[in-house]
Every structure is written in structure tokens, then in C-alpha cells.
N, C-alpha and C positions, 0 to 999 in steps of 0.2 A: 535497965532499958533506957536508951537515949531518946529524948524528945517524944514520949508517948502521945501527947496531944497532937503533934504534927502528923504522926502516923495515922491517928484516928481521923483527923481532918482530911487527909488525903484519901482515905478509904471512903469517907462519907461523900466527898466530892465525886469520886468515881461512881458511886451508886447513883447519885443525882444525875450525872451526865448520861449514864446508861439508861436511866428511866425516863429521860426526856424532860426532866425538871418540871413536870406537871403533876398536879394532884389527880387529874382524871384524864383518860384518853378522850379524844374528840368523838362525838357520836358517830356511830356507823350508819351510813345512808340506808334507807329502806330498800328492799329488793323489789324490783318491778315484777309483773306477771311473767316476763320472759326470763327472769333470773338475773338480769344485768342491773347493776347499781346505776341510778341516775347521776348525771354530772352534778358536782357541787354547785350551789347557787348562792348569789349574794343575798344578804338579809337587808332588803330595802323596805322602808316603812310604807304602809298603805297610805295613799293620798286620796282625799275626797275630791270630787269634781268641783269646779268653780261654780258660783251662782249662775244659773241660767244654762249651764252646760249639761249635756248628757254624756255618759260614758259610752264609748263605742268599743265593742268586743270583737274586732275584726282580726283575722289571721294576718301575720306579717306577709308582705309581698316584697319581691326583689326586682329591681330594674337596673341593669348594668352592674356597677360596683356598689350599689346602695340598697340597703334593706330598709323598708318603711313599715311603720305600724301606726294606724290611726287610732287615737285613744279618746278623743273628745270631739263634740260637735255642738255648735250653737247656731240657731237659725232665727230669722225674723227680727234682728236687731235694727232699730230705727237710727241709732247713732251710738256714739261712745265718747268717753272722756279720756284724753291722753294726758301726758305729764304737763302739757302746756296749752291745752285747748279742748274744746268740744267740737265734734264733727258729725254731721248728719249724713245718712246714706241717701243716695239717689233713688234706690229701691229698698233693699234690705241687706244688711251685713250678715254674712255667714262666716263663722270662724271654725276652722278645722285644726285641731291639735294633733300634731304628729310627732313621732320619734323617728329620726333619720339616723342610720347607723352605717358605718363603713366597716364591714367585717374583714376586709382585706389587709394586705401587708404594705400597700402603697397609699399615698394620698389620693383622695378624690375630691370633687367639688360639688356642693349643693347649690342649686340655682332656683330660688323661689319663683322667679318669673316664668319658669317652664311649667309649673304645676297648674292643673286645670280642674275646676269644679264642674261636675256634670249635672245637667238639669233634665227634667222629663221631656222637654221639647227638643232634646238632642244637642243643645248648645254646650260648648266647652268654654267656661268663663276663666279668664286670667285673673291673677290676684289683683287687688287694688293697691297699687304702689304707694299711694298717699296714706291709706290706712296702715299698711305695713310700716311705713316710716314713723307715723304718729305713735303707733303702738310699740315702736322700737324693736321690730322683728327684722332679721337680716334679709337682704336681697340675695346675696351670694356669700358663701363662706367655705373655707377648706374643711374637709373632713379628714383628719389624720387617720392613720391605720388604727383600727379597733376603737374608733371614737364614736360616741352616741350623743345626739343632741335632741332636745325636746323643744318644740316651738309652735307658734300659731301661724296659720295661713289665713289672711283676711281677703274676703271676696265681697264685692258690691254687685248684687244681681237684681233683676226685676222683682218688684214686691210680690207678684203672684207666682214666681217661679218655684218649682218643687225640686229640691235637691235629690238626686238619685245616686251619686257616687263622686269619687275623685280619682283622677288619673295622676299618678305620681311618677316623676322622671328622675332617674339617677344619672350618674356620670358613666360614660362608656368605660369598659375595662382598659387598663393601661395598654397602649399600643394599638388600640382599635379606634379608627377615625369615625367621624360622623356623630350621630345622635342615637339615643335609645328610643324604643317604641312606647315606653311607659307601662305601668302596671296599674290596673283598675281595682279600686276598693269600693264595694257597694255601701251606700249610706242611706238606708231606708228606715 
């Protein structure tokens, strides 16, 4: 027999390639009540809320080409410390932590200046541009196709104002002019 080790090595390699070169098959997803398997999910570590923040468990909302989810809220902040200074609120700082996602196939744009914090008196408050800058949060940024970002929106509202929600604005779909109407998320 000529080159028996070579023949054996070739047979072993064929078996490994046909078996997928893995010791175990990936786990089979659980079957839902309707019988369909759920979509695979990323394994992301659980993160704890930041000091003074409370988790918000709101359903995602969509406006234009942007999907938003509010995940955290801080209210009643008298001031804050940035990377180069301390700054006091005129009233109270409110920080809303959001995830903004572009689920589409084209670029869209996120504009923090369009977002509005809603209070019980019916006022829609704009972000505080100075606080956004000191806390190094973006004013505008491109959201590429299938890109997600997580960031804070800083608002300076009257001390006695009660937060009721936030209206989040996305970018209009490609080819559609004008602006979007916004999607509201309750924050009670």
C-alpha cells in the first residue's frame, strides 16, 4: 500500500469537513407558542442603570426612518460636572437616555435639537445645547444603515415642572420632503 498515512489523513479531513468541524451543534432555539422559532439574538451583557437613573421599560417607537427606545431617566438634577467644569441648572436638569436606530438600508440623520421633553403643563422643552456640549453628547449625527447608538438628551426645565413624556423625531424616509410628526413615549 502506497502512502497509507496520507490516505488516512485525507479520509479524516473529509469526515471533519462534512461534520462542520465542531464538537457540538449550536443550540436549537426554543419553539414559541405558535410553533415558530424566534429570531436569533445577540448575547449582550446586562448593564446596570447609572447612579441616580431609573430604568425605563417603554416599547420602541418609530418616527420616519428612525426607531427609538427610551431606556433611562434622571430628574431633579441641580447641576453636573463635565470633563472641564461644573454647571448649575437654571431649574432642574432632566436626562433621558435613548437608543436611536436606523433599521433601513440608507443613511438617515439624528438631530438632538428636534427632540422635546413634555411636562404636565403642556410645554414641550428643547434640549439644553450647553449641557449637551459639556456632557459631550452629539447635536446631529449620521445614522448609517442598520446602525444603533445610545446617548443622553439633556434638558433644563423649571424646578417644579413634572415630566410626563418625550416626543422623539426621526429623519423622513429617503425621497420624502419636510419633517416628521414625532413619536411620543410616556415617562411617568
